[in-house]
MIDOSE-1310 file (N, C-alpha, C; in nm, 2 decimals, decimal comma, always signed):
residues 269
mnna	+12,69/+10,44/+3,31/+12,68/+10,30/+3,32/+12,60/+10,24/+3,20; +12,65/+10,14/+3,13/+12,58/+10,09/+3,02/+12,46/+10,00/+3,06; +12,37/+9,98/+2,96/+12,25/+9,91/+2,99/+12,27/+9,76/+3,03; +12,38/+9,70/+2,98/+12,41/+9,56/+3,01/+12,44/+9,55/+3,16
iasr	+12,52/+9,64/+3,21/+12,56/+9,63/+3,35/+12,44/+9,66/+3,44; +12,36/+9,76/+3,40/+12,24/+9,79/+3,48/+12,14/+9,68/+3,48; +12,12/+9,61/+3,37/+12,03/+9,49/+3,36/+12,09/+9,38/+3,45; +12,22/+9,36/+3,44/+12,28/+9,25/+3,52/+12,27/+9,27/+3,67
icss	+12,29/+9,39/+3,72/+12,29/+9,41/+3,86/+12,15/+9,41/+3,92; +12,04/+9,42/+3,83/+11,91/+9,41/+3,88/+11,85/+9,27/+3,87; +11,93/+9,18/+3,81/+11,87/+9,04/+3,79/+11,90/+8,95/+3,91; +11,97/+9,00/+4,01/+12,00/+8,92/+4,13/+11,96/+8,99/+4,26
pttv	+11,93/+8,92/+4,36/+11,89/+8,98/+4,49/+12,00/+9,07/+4,54; +12,12/+9,03/+4,53/+12,23/+9,11/+4,58/+12,34/+9,13/+4,48; +12,40/+9,25/+4,49/+12,52/+9,28/+4,40/+12,64/+9,29/+4,48; +12,75/+9,23/+4,43/+12,88/+9,24/+4,49/+12,97/+9,33/+4,40
ialh	+13,02/+9,44/+4,46/+13,11/+9,53/+4,38/+13,25/+9,51/+4,44; +13,34/+9,48/+4,35/+13,48/+9,45/+4,40/+13,57/+9,55/+4,33; +13,65/+9,63/+4,41/+13,73/+9,74/+4,36/+13,88/+9,70/+4,38; +13,95/+9,71/+4,27/+14,09/+9,66/+4,26/+14,19/+9,77/+4,32
csgs	+14,31/+9,72/+4,34/+14,42/+9,81/+4,39/+14,48/+9,90/+4,27; +14,56/+10,00/+4,31/+14,62/+10,08/+4,21/+14,71/+10,00/+4,12; +14,71/+10,02/+3,99/+14,79/+9,96/+3,90/+14,74/+9,82/+3,85; +14,63/+9,78/+3,91/+14,57/+9,65/+3,87/+14,45/+9,67/+3,79
gatq	+14,36/+9,57/+3,78/+14,24/+9,59/+3,70/+14,13/+9,49/+3,75; +14,03/+9,48/+3,67/+13,91/+9,39/+3,71/+13,95/+9,25/+3,72; +14,05/+9,20/+3,64/+14,09/+9,06/+3,65/+14,14/+9,02/+3,79; +14,18/+9,12/+3,87/+14,23/+9,09/+4,00/+14,12/+9,01/+4,08
wrkl	+14,00/+9,03/+4,05/+13,89/+8,97/+4,13/+13,82/+8,86/+4,05; +13,88/+8,81/+3,94/+13,81/+8,71/+3,87/+13,78/+8,58/+3,95; +13,88/+8,54/+4,03/+13,86/+8,42/+4,12/+13,75/+8,45/+4,22; +13,74/+8,57/+4,27/+13,64/+8,60/+4,37/+13,50/+8,58/+4,30
geal	+13,48/+8,63/+4,18/+13,36/+8,62/+4,11/+13,32/+8,47/+4,10; +13,42/+8,39/+4,07/+13,40/+8,24/+4,05/+13,36/+8,18/+4,19; +13,43/+8,23/+4,30/+13,40/+8,17/+4,43/+13,26/+8,21/+4,47; +13,21/+8,32/+4,43/+13,07/+8,36/+4,47/+12,97/+8,29/+4,39
gshh	+13,00/+8,25/+4,27/+12,91/+8,17/+4,19/+12,79/+8,26/+4,13; +12,69/+8,19/+4,10/+12,58/+8,26/+4,03/+12,47/+8,32/+4,12; +12,49/+8,31/+4,25/+12,40/+8,36/+4,35/+12,40/+8,52/+4,36; +12,50/+8,58/+4,31/+12,52/+8,72/+4,32/+12,55/+8,78/+4,18
sfva	+12,51/+8,90/+4,16/+12,55/+8,98/+4,05/+12,69/+9,04/+4,08; +12,79/+9,01/+4,01/+12,93/+9,05/+4,04/+12,98/+9,16/+3,94; +13,02/+9,27/+4,00/+13,07/+9,38/+3,92/+13,21/+9,42/+3,97; +13,31/+9,43/+3,88/+13,44/+9,48/+3,91/+13,48/+9,59/+3,82
pehy	+13,43/+9,72/+3,86/+13,46/+9,83/+3,77/+13,61/+9,87/+3,78; +13,66/+9,93/+3,68/+13,80/+9,97/+3,68/+13,82/+10,12/+3,70; +13,93/+10,16/+3,76/+13,95/+10,30/+3,80/+14,01/+10,37/+3,68; +14,01/+10,50/+3,69/+14,08/+10,59/+3,60/+14,22/+10,54/+3,59
gcds	+14,28/+10,55/+3,47/+14,42/+10,51/+3,44/+14,42/+10,37/+3,38; +14,32/+10,29/+3,39/+14,31/+10,16/+3,33/+14,28/+10,18/+3,18; +14,32/+10,08/+3,10/+14,30/+10,09/+2,96/+14,15/+10,10/+2,92; +14,07/+10,03/+3,00/+13,92/+10,03/+2,97/+13,85/+10,16/+3,00
tgpw	+13,91/+10,24/+3,10/+13,85/+10,36/+3,15/+13,91/+10,48/+3,09; +14,04/+10,48/+3,07/+14,11/+10,60/+3,02/+14,16/+10,68/+3,13; +14,23/+10,79/+3,10/+14,29/+10,87/+3,20/+14,19/+10,97/+3,26; +14,22/+11,03/+3,37/+14,14/+11,13/+3,43/+14,14/+11,25/+3,34
sger	+14,03/+11,32/+3,33/+14,01/+11,43/+3,24/+14,11/+11,55/+3,26; +14,15/+11,57/+3,38/+14,24/+11,68/+3,41/+14,17/+11,81/+3,42; +14,04/+11,81/+3,42/+13,96/+11,94/+3,42/+13,97/+12,01/+3,56; +14,01/+11,94/+3,66/+14,02/+12,00/+3,80/+14,11/+11,90/+3,88
aftl	+14,14/+11,94/+4,00/+14,22/+11,85/+4,09/+14,14/+11,73/+4,12; +14,20/+11,62/+4,11/+14,14/+11,48/+4,12/+14,12/+11,45/+4,27; +14,00/+11,40/+4,30/+13,97/+11,36/+4,44/+13,92/+11,22/+4,45; +13,91/+11,17/+4,57/+13,86/+11,03/+4,59/+13,71/+11,02/+4,55
adea	+13,64/+11,13/+4,57/+13,50/+11,13/+4,52/+13,49/+11,11/+4,37; +13,58/+11,17/+4,30/+13,58/+11,15/+4,15/+13,59/+11,00/+4,12; +13,69/+10,93/+4,18/+13,71/+10,79/+4,16/+13,58/+10,71/+4,20; +13,53/+10,75/+4,32/+13,41/+10,67/+4,37/+13,28/+10,69/+4,30
artv	+13,28/+10,79/+4,21/+13,15/+10,83/+4,14/+13,10/+10,71/+4,06; +13,19/+10,63/+4,00/+13,15/+10,52/+3,91/+13,08/+10,41/+4,00; +13,14/+10,39/+4,12/+13,09/+10,29/+4,21/+12,96/+10,33/+4,27; +12,95/+10,46/+4,30/+12,82/+10,52/+4,35/+12,71/+10,50/+4,25
giid	+12,74/+10,52/+4,12/+12,65/+10,50/+4,01/+12,60/+10,35/+4,01; +12,69/+10,26/+4,03/+12,65/+10,12/+4,03/+12,56/+10,09/+4,15; +12,59/+10,14/+4,26/+12,51/+10,13/+4,38/+12,37/+10,18/+4,36; +12,36/+10,30/+4,30/+12,23/+10,36/+4,27/+12,15/+10,28/+4,17
aacg	+12,22/+10,21/+4,08/+12,14/+10,13/+3,98/+12,10/+9,99/+4,03; +12,16/+9,95/+4,14/+12,13/+9,82/+4,19/+11,99/+9,82/+4,25; +11,92/+9,70/+4,24/+11,78/+9,69/+4,29/+11,77/+9,68/+4,44; +11,88/+9,64/+4,51/+11,88/+9,63/+4,65/+12,01/+9,67/+4,71
kvhl	+12,04/+9,63/+4,83/+12,17/+9,67/+4,89/+12,28/+9,59/+4,82; +12,40/+9,65/+4,84/+12,52/+9,59/+4,77/+12,63/+9,55/+4,87; +12,71/+9,45/+4,84/+12,82/+9,42/+4,92/+12,94/+9,49/+4,85; +13,02/+9,56/+4,93/+13,14/+9,63/+4,88/+13,27/+9,56/+4,92
vghs	+13,35/+9,54/+4,82/+13,48/+9,47/+4,85/+13,59/+9,57/+4,79; +13,70/+9,59/+4,87/+13,80/+9,67/+4,81/+13,94/+9,63/+4,87; +14,04/+9,65/+4,78/+14,18/+9,62/+4,82/+14,26/+9,74/+4,80; +14,34/+9,78/+4,90/+14,43/+9,89/+4,90/+14,36/+10,02/+4,85
yggg	+14,40/+10,08/+4,73/+14,33/+10,19/+4,68/+14,18/+10,17/+4,66; +14,15/+10,05/+4,62/+14,01/+10,01/+4,60/+13,93/+10,01/+4,73; +14,01/+9,98/+4,84/+13,94/+9,99/+4,97/+13,92/+10,13/+5,01; +14,01/+10,22/+4,98/+13,98/+10,36/+5,01/+13,86/+10,42/+4,93
valr	+13,85/+10,37/+4,80/+13,74/+10,41/+4,72/+13,61/+10,36/+4,77; +13,62/+10,23/+4,81/+13,50/+10,16/+4,87/+13,45/+10,24/+4,99; +13,54/+10,28/+5,08/+13,50/+10,36/+5,20/+13,43/+10,49/+5,16; +13,49/+10,56/+5,06/+13,42/+10,68/+5,02/+13,28/+10,66/+4,96
aave	+13,27/+10,55/+4,88/+13,14/+10,52/+4,82/+13,04/+10,48/+4,93; +13,09/+10,41/+5,03/+13,00/+10,36/+5,14/+12,95/+10,48/+5,22; +13,04/+10,58/+5,25/+13,00/+10,69/+5,33/+12,89/+10,78/+5,25; +12,90/+10,78/+5,12/+12,80/+10,85/+5,03/+12,67/+10,78/+5,03
rper	+12,67/+10,65/+5,04/+12,54/+10,57/+5,03/+12,53/+10,47/+5,15; +12,54/+10,51/+5,27/+12,55/+10,41/+5,39/+12,42/+10,32/+5,39; +12,31/+10,37/+5,35/+12,18/+10,30/+5,36/+12,17/+10,19/+5,26; +12,26/+10,19/+5,16/+12,26/+10,10/+5,05/+12,36/+9,99/+5,06
iasl	+12,44/+9,99/+5,17/+12,55/+9,89/+5,18/+12,50/+9,77/+5,27; +12,52/+9,65/+5,22/+12,48/+9,53/+5,29/+12,60/+9,48/+5,38; +12,72/+9,49/+5,32/+12,84/+9,46/+5,40/+12,96/+9,52/+5,34; +13,07/+9,53/+5,41/+13,20/+9,58/+5,37/+13,31/+9,47/+5,39
tlye	+13,39/+9,46/+5,29/+13,51/+9,38/+5,31/+13,63/+9,45/+5,25; +13,73/+9,49/+5,34/+13,84/+9,57/+5,29/+13,97/+9,51/+5,33; +14,05/+9,49/+5,23/+14,18/+9,43/+5,25/+14,29/+9,54/+5,25; +14,34/+9,58/+5,36/+14,44/+9,68/+5,38/+14,40/+9,81/+5,30
psaf	+14,28/+9,87/+5,33/+14,24/+9,99/+5,26/+14,34/+10,10/+5,28; +14,38/+10,17/+5,18/+14,48/+10,28/+5,19/+14,41/+10,41/+5,22; +14,34/+10,42/+5,33/+14,27/+10,54/+5,37/+14,37/+10,63/+5,45; +14,47/+10,68/+5,38/+14,59/+10,74/+5,44/+14,55/+10,87/+5,52
hllk	+14,44/+10,93/+5,49/+14,40/+11,05/+5,57/+14,38/+11,02/+5,71; +14,34/+10,89/+5,75/+14,32/+10,85/+5,89/+14,45/+10,86/+5,97; +14,57/+10,84/+5,90/+14,69/+10,84/+5,97/+14,72/+10,98/+6,04; +14,66/+11,08/+5,99/+14,69/+11,22/+6,04/+14,63/+11,24/+6,19
amgt	+14,54/+11,15/+6,23/+14,49/+11,16/+6,36/+14,51/+11,04/+6,45; +14,63/+10,98/+6,43/+14,66/+10,86/+6,50/+14,79/+10,87/+6,58; +14,82/+10,99/+6,63/+14,93/+11,01/+6,72/+15,07/+10,98/+6,66; +15,16/+10,94/+6,75/+15,30/+10,93/+6,70/+15,31/+10,81/+6,60
ygve	+15,24/+10,70/+6,62/+15,24/+10,59/+6,53/+15,19/+10,64/+6,39; +15,08/+10,72/+6,39/+15,03/+10,77/+6,27/+15,13/+10,86/+6,20; +15,20/+10,94/+6,27/+15,29/+11,03/+6,21/+15,40/+10,96/+6,14; +15,45/+10,85/+6,20/+15,56/+10,77/+6,14/+15,51/+10,70/+6,02
alse	+15,39/+10,65/+6,03/+15,33/+10,57/+5,91/+15,30/+10,67/+5,80; +15,26/+10,79/+5,83/+15,23/+10,89/+5,73/+15,36/+10,93/+5,66; +15,46/+10,95/+5,74/+15,59/+10,99/+5,68/+15,64/+10,89/+5,58; +15,62/+10,76/+5,61/+15,66/+10,65/+5,52/+15,58/+10,66/+5,39
ivai	+15,45/+10,68/+5,40/+15,37/+10,67/+5,28/+15,39/+10,80/+5,20; +15,42/+10,91/+5,26/+15,45/+11,04/+5,19/+15,58/+11,02/+5,11; +15,67/+10,95/+5,17/+15,80/+10,93/+5,10/+15,79/+10,85/+4,97; +15,71/+10,74/+4,98/+15,69/+10,66/+4,85/+15,61/+10,74/+4,75
skrt	+15,51/+10,82/+4,81/+15,43/+10,90/+4,72/+15,52/+11,00/+4,64; +15,61/+11,07/+4,72/+15,70/+11,17/+4,65/+15,79/+11,10/+4,55; +15,85/+10,98/+4,59/+15,94/+10,91/+4,50/+15,87/+10,88/+4,37; +15,74/+10,83/+4,38/+15,67/+10,80/+4,26/+15,64/+10,92/+4,18
adgv	+15,59/+11,03/+4,24/+15,56/+11,15/+4,17/+15,68/+11,21/+4,10; +15,80/+11,21/+4,17/+15,92/+11,26/+4,11/+15,95/+11,18/+3,98; +15,94/+11,05/+3,99/+15,96/+10,97/+3,87/+15,87/+11,01/+3,75; +15,75/+11,03/+3,78/+15,65/+11,07/+3,68/+15,68/+11,21/+3,62
scgd	+15,71/+11,30/+3,72/+15,73/+11,44/+3,67/+15,86/+11,46/+3,58; +15,95/+11,37/+3,60/+16,07/+11,38/+3,51/+16,06/+11,28/+3,39; +15,95/+11,21/+3,38/+15,93/+11,13/+3,26/+15,98/+10,98/+3,28; +16,03/+10,95/+3,40/+16,08/+10,81/+3,42/+15,96/+10,73/+3,47
yrga	+15,86/+10,70/+3,39/+15,75/+10,63/+3,43/+15,78/+10,49/+3,47; +15,88/+10,43/+3,40/+15,92/+10,29/+3,44/+15,98/+10,29/+3,58; +16,07/+10,38/+3,61/+16,13/+10,39/+3,74/+16,03/+10,42/+3,85; +15,93/+10,50/+3,82/+15,82/+10,53/+3,91/+15,74/+10,40/+3,94
aasf	+15,71/+10,33/+3,84/+15,63/+10,20/+3,86/+15,71/+10,10/+3,93; +15,84/+10,09/+3,91/+15,93/+10,00/+3,97/+15,94/+10,02/+4,12; +15,95/+10,15/+4,16/+15,96/+10,18/+4,30/+15,83/+10,16/+4,37; +15,72/+10,19/+4,30/+15,59/+10,16/+4,36/+15,57/+10,01/+4,38
vdyw	+15,60/+9,93/+4,29/+15,58/+9,78/+4,30/+15,67/+9,73/+4,41; +15,79/+9,77/+4,42/+15,88/+9,72/+4,52/+15,85/+9,76/+4,66; +15,78/+9,88/+4,67/+15,74/+9,92/+4,80/+15,63/+9,82/+4,85; +15,53/+9,80/+4,77/+15,41/+9,73/+4,81/+15,43/+9,57/+4,81
sgrg	+15,52/+9,53/+4,73/+15,54/+9,38/+4,71/+15,67/+9,33/+4,76; +15,76/+9,42/+4,79/+15,89/+9,38/+4,84/+16,00/+9,39/+4,73; +16,12/+9,42/+4,78/+16,23/+9,44/+4,69/+16,25/+9,32/+4,59; +16,27/+9,36/+4,47/+16,29/+9,25/+4,37/+16,16/+9,21/+4,30
awda	+16,04/+9,26/+4,35/+15,91/+9,22/+4,29/+15,90/+9,27/+4,15; +15,95/+9,39/+4,12/+15,94/+9,45/+3,99/+16,02/+9,36/+3,89; +16,14/+9,33/+3,92/+16,22/+9,25/+3,83/+16,16/+9,11/+3,80; +16,08/+9,06/+3,90/+16,02/+8,93/+3,88/+15,90/+8,93/+3,79
lrps	+15,85/+9,05/+3,76/+15,73/+9,06/+3,68/+15,76/+9,03/+3,53; +15,66/+8,98/+3,46/+15,67/+8,96/+3,32/+15,69/+9,09/+3,24; +15,76/+9,10/+3,13/+15,78/+9,22/+3,06/+15,64/+9,29/+3,02; +15,54/+9,21/+2,99/+15,41/+9,26/+2,95/+15,35/+9,33/+3,07
vqaa	+15,36/+9,28/+3,19/+15,31/+9,34/+3,31/+15,38/+9,47/+3,34; +15,52/+9,46/+3,33/+15,60/+9,58/+3,35/+15,55/+9,70/+3,25; +15,53/+9,66/+3,13/+15,49/+9,76/+3,03/+15,35/+9,82/+3,06; +15,26/+9,74/+3,11/+15,13/+9,79/+3,15/+15,14/+9,88/+3,27
ltrw	+15,22/+9,85/+3,37/+15,24/+9,93/+3,48/+15,31/+10,06/+3,45; +15,40/+10,06/+3,35/+15,47/+10,18/+3,31/+15,37/+10,27/+3,24; +15,27/+10,22/+3,16/+15,17/+10,30/+3,10/+15,08/+10,36/+3,21; +15,05/+10,29/+3,32/+14,96/+10,33/+3,42/+15,03/+10,43/+3,52
apka	+15,16/+10,43/+3,53/+15,23/+10,51/+3,63/+15,19/+10,66/+3,65; +15,16/+10,73/+3,54/+15,11/+10,87/+3,56/+14,99/+10,89/+3,65; +14,91/+10,78/+3,67/+14,80/+10,79/+3,76/+14,83/+10,77/+3,90; +14,95/+10,71/+3,93/+14,99/+10,68/+4,07/+14,99/+10,81/+4,16
pldf	+15,05/+10,92/+4,12/+15,05/+11,04/+4,20/+14,91/+11,09/+4,23; +14,82/+11,07/+4,14/+14,68/+11,11/+4,16/+14,61/+11,03/+4,27; +14,64/+10,90/+4,27/+14,59/+10,81/+4,37/+14,64/+10,85/+4,51; +14,77/+10,87/+4,52/+14,83/+10,90/+4,65/+14,77/+11,03/+4,70
rall	+14,76/+11,13/+4,61/+14,71/+11,26/+4,66/+14,57/+11,26/+4,70; +14,49/+11,18/+4,62/+14,34/+11,17/+4,66/+14,33/+11,10/+4,79; +14,41/+11,00/+4,82/+14,40/+10,93/+4,95/+14,45/+11,02/+5,07; +14,55/+11,09/+5,04/+14,61/+11,17/+5,15/+14,53/+11,29/+5,18
dert	+14,46/+11,35/+5,08/+14,39/+11,47/+5,09/+14,24/+11,45/+5,12; +14,19/+11,32/+5,13/+14,05/+11,29/+5,15/+14,01/+11,36/+5,28; +13,89/+11,43/+5,28/+13,85/+11,51/+5,39/+13,74/+11,44/+5,47; +13,70/+11,32/+5,44/+13,60/+11,25/+5,52/+13,66/+11,24/+5,67
pasa	+13,59/+11,29/+5,77/+13,64/+11,28/+5,90/+13,62/+11,14/+5,95; +13,70/+11,10/+6,04/+13,70/+10,96/+6,10/+13,56/+10,93/+6,16; +13,50/+11,03/+6,22/+13,36/+11,02/+6,28/+13,26/+10,98/+6,18; +13,28/+11,00/+6,05/+13,18/+10,97/+5,95/+13,16/+10,82/+5,93
ytsl	+13,27/+10,75/+5,96/+13,26/+10,60/+5,94/+13,17/+10,53/+6,05; +13,13/+10,60/+6,15/+13,04/+10,54/+6,25/+12,90/+10,52/+6,19; +12,87/+10,59/+6,07/+12,74/+10,57/+6,01/+12,73/+10,44/+5,93; +12,84/+10,37/+5,92/+12,85/+10,24/+5,84/+12,82/+10,13/+5,94
rvpa	+12,69/+10,12/+5,98/+12,65/+10,01/+6,08/+12,62/+9,88/+6,00; +12,71/+9,83/+5,93/+12,70/+9,71/+5,86/+12,81/+9,61/+5,89; +12,79/+9,48/+5,87/+12,89/+9,39/+5,90/+13,02/+9,42/+5,81; +13,13/+9,45/+5,88/+13,25/+9,49/+5,81/+13,37/+9,40/+5,85
limr	+13,43/+9,35/+5,75/+13,55/+9,26/+5,77/+13,67/+9,34/+5,72; +13,76/+9,37/+5,81/+13,89/+9,44/+5,77/+14,00/+9,33/+5,77; +14,07/+9,32/+5,66/+14,17/+9,22/+5,65/+14,31/+9,28/+5,63; +14,41/+9,22/+5,68/+14,55/+9,26/+5,65/+14,64/+9,14/+5,65
geha	+14,75/+9,16/+5,58/+14,84/+9,05/+5,57/+14,93/+9,05/+5,70; +14,98/+8,93/+5,73/+15,07/+8,92/+5,85/+15,19/+9,01/+5,83; +15,23/+9,03/+5,71/+15,35/+9,12/+5,68/+15,31/+9,25/+5,62; +15,20/+9,31/+5,66/+15,15/+9,43/+5,61/+15,25/+9,55/+5,63
pvpt	+15,27/+9,64/+5,53/+15,35/+9,76/+5,55/+15,29/+9,84/+5,67; +15,38/+9,92/+5,73/+15,33/+10,00/+5,85/+15,21/+10,08/+5,82; +15,20/+10,16/+5,71/+15,08/+10,25/+5,70/+14,95/+10,17/+5,69; +14,95/+10,07/+5,60/+14,82/+10,00/+5,59/+14,79/+9,91/+5,71
raia	+14,89/+9,86/+5,78/+14,87/+9,79/+5,90/+14,80/+9,88/+6,01; +14,85/+10,00/+6,02/+14,80/+10,10/+6,11/+14,65/+10,13/+6,08; +14,62/+10,14/+5,95/+14,48/+10,17/+5,91/+14,39/+10,05/+5,94; +14,44/+9,93/+5,90/+14,36/+9,81/+5,92/+14,33/+9,79/+6,07
erlp	+14,42/+9,83/+6,16/+14,39/+9,81/+6,30/+14,31/+9,92/+6,36; +14,31/+10,04/+6,29/+14,23/+10,15/+6,34/+14,08/+10,14/+6,30; +14,05/+10,09/+6,18/+13,92/+10,09/+6,13/+13,82/+10,01/+6,21; +13,85/+9,90/+6,27/+13,76/+9,83/+6,36/+13,71/+9,91/+6,48
mllp	+13,79/+10,01/+6,52/+13,75/+10,09/+6,63/+13,66/+10,20/+6,58; +13,65/+10,23/+6,45/+13,56/+10,33/+6,40/+13,43/+10,27/+6,34; +13,44/+10,16/+6,28/+13,32/+10,10/+6,22/+13,24/+10,02/+6,33; +13,12/+10,05/+6,35/+13,04/+9,99/+6,47/+13,04/+9,84/+6,47
aarl	+13,04/+9,77/+6,35/+13,02/+9,63/+6,34/+13,13/+9,56/+6,26; +13,26/+9,60/+6,30/+13,37/+9,55/+6,22/+13,46/+9,46/+6,30; +13,53/+9,37/+6,23/+13,63/+9,28/+6,29/+13,75/+9,27/+6,21; +13,86/+9,24/+6,27/+13,99/+9,23/+6,19/+14,03/+9,09/+6,18
aive	+14,07/+9,06/+6,05/+14,13/+8,92/+6,03/+14,27/+8,94/+5,97; +14,36/+8,86/+6,01/+14,50/+8,86/+5,96/+14,52/+8,74/+5,88; +14,58/+8,76/+5,76/+14,60/+8,65/+5,67/+14,75/+8,61/+5,68; +14,76/+8,49/+5,74/+14,90/+8,44/+5,77/+14,98/+8,43/+5,64
gagh	+15,11/+8,47/+5,66/+15,20/+8,46/+5,55/+15,19/+8,56/+5,44; +15,08/+8,64/+5,44/+15,06/+8,74/+5,33/+15,11/+8,87/+5,36; +15,13/+8,95/+5,26/+15,17/+9,09/+5,27/+15,06/+9,18/+5,21; +15,09/+9,29/+5,16/+14,99/+9,39/+5,12/+14,91/+9,33/+4,99
mgpl	+14,98/+9,25/+4,92/+14,92/+9,20/+4,79/+14,85/+9,06/+4,82; +14,81/+9,04/+4,94/+14,74/+8,91/+4,97/+14,63/+8,87/+4,88; +14,54/+8,96/+4,83/+14,44/+8,92/+4,74/+14,49/+8,85/+4,61; +14,62/+8,87/+4,58/+14,67/+8,81/+4,46/+14,76/+8,69/+4,50
thad	+14,85/+8,71/+4,60/+14,94/+8,60/+4,64/+14,87/+8,49/+4,72; +14,77/+8,53/+4,79/+14,69/+8,43/+4,87/+14,54/+8,43/+4,83; +14,52/+8,43/+4,70/+14,39/+8,46/+4,65/+14,28/+8,36/+4,70; +14,31/+8,23/+4,70/+14,21/+8,13/+4,74/+14,17/+8,16/+4,89
qvna	+14,26/+8,18/+4,97/+14,23/+8,20/+5,11/+14,15/+8,33/+5,13; +14,20/+8,44/+5,07/+14,13/+8,57/+5,08/+13,99/+8,56/+5,03; +13,98/+8,51/+4,91/+13,85/+8,50/+4,84/+13,75/+8,41/+4,92; +13,80/+8,31/+4,98/+13,71/+8,22/+5,06/+13,66/+8,30/+5,18
tiar	+13,75/+8,37/+5,24/+13,71/+8,45/+5,36/+13,61/+8,56/+5,32; +13,63/+8,62/+5,21/+13,54/+8,73/+5,16/+13,40/+8,66/+5,14; +13,40/+8,55/+5,07/+13,27/+8,49/+5,03/+13,20/+8,44/+5,16; +13,27/+8,40/+5,26/+13,21/+8,35/+5,39/+13,15/+8,47/+5,46
hiae	+13,22/+8,58/+5,46/+13,17/+8,70/+5,52/+13,04/+8,75/+5,46; +13,04/+8,75/+5,33/+12,92/+8,79/+5,25/+12,80/+8,70/+5,29; +12,83/+8,57/+5,29/+12,72/+8,47/+5,32/+12,67/+8,49/+5,46; +12,76/+8,51/+5,55/+12,72/+8,53/+5,69/+12,64/+8,66/+5,71
seaa	+12,68/+8,76/+5,64/+12,60/+8,89/+5,64/+12,46/+8,87/+5,59; +12,45/+8,79/+5,49/+12,31/+8,77/+5,43/+12,23/+8,68/+5,52; +12,29/+8,58/+5,58/+12,22/+8,49/+5,67/+12,17/+8,56/+5,79; +12,24/+8,67/+5,84/+12,20/+8,74/+5,96/+12,08/+8,84/+5,93
h	+12,05/+8,85/+5,80/+11,93/+8,94/+5,77/+11,83/+8,86/+5,69
């Protein structure tokens, strides 16, 4: 972590760390930073595969802990407890970071966190949801392995945002996602192979808001509905009219809900 970030996160009583979804970047949370204002130190680190961070080193099999290490470093550098926010893959990363530093978390806000490992212990519903996510994971990985990065990115986008979503994107966004596509199989594998047991989440005794879109895909809908049963102080909120990409398509509503949850968490302490 550079000195500028370290200095910034120590200049405010509380730090908010917002983690973006796969294929996105820090700009996803720009409006959230604006909604929170100057009362918080706001940090939106980018994952491996983003232009600012570069690719994974490839020195060993990639894990969720490897992705979470940057966030854990920011938590360790903060002067007090931090509020963690995460969307999709970023939600999975946030959960991993929170389990590593439970005593340093002030609150959690997770929008459809893709903690796919939880599906393995959710009975018949979990098996069906897991099968669905394994299928899109394989389709994306197959595209990457044969060099069709654009096709892999297109199938990924259309799964999470709906058929035709890829064609509706600007060419510059399509190009950026095509460059990012080789990271997608690593994200899926890290989420599916995560070994944190469900029982570990009971250590996160902090105010937790789990959000999902009204039209959430089956896998993330199942996870969003399961997490409030595992986290001791969690509640579920459903964003009307939204799908998996609610933090982008319904940004004002989602960000206002996140800001309110953070404010209420602070007021309670």
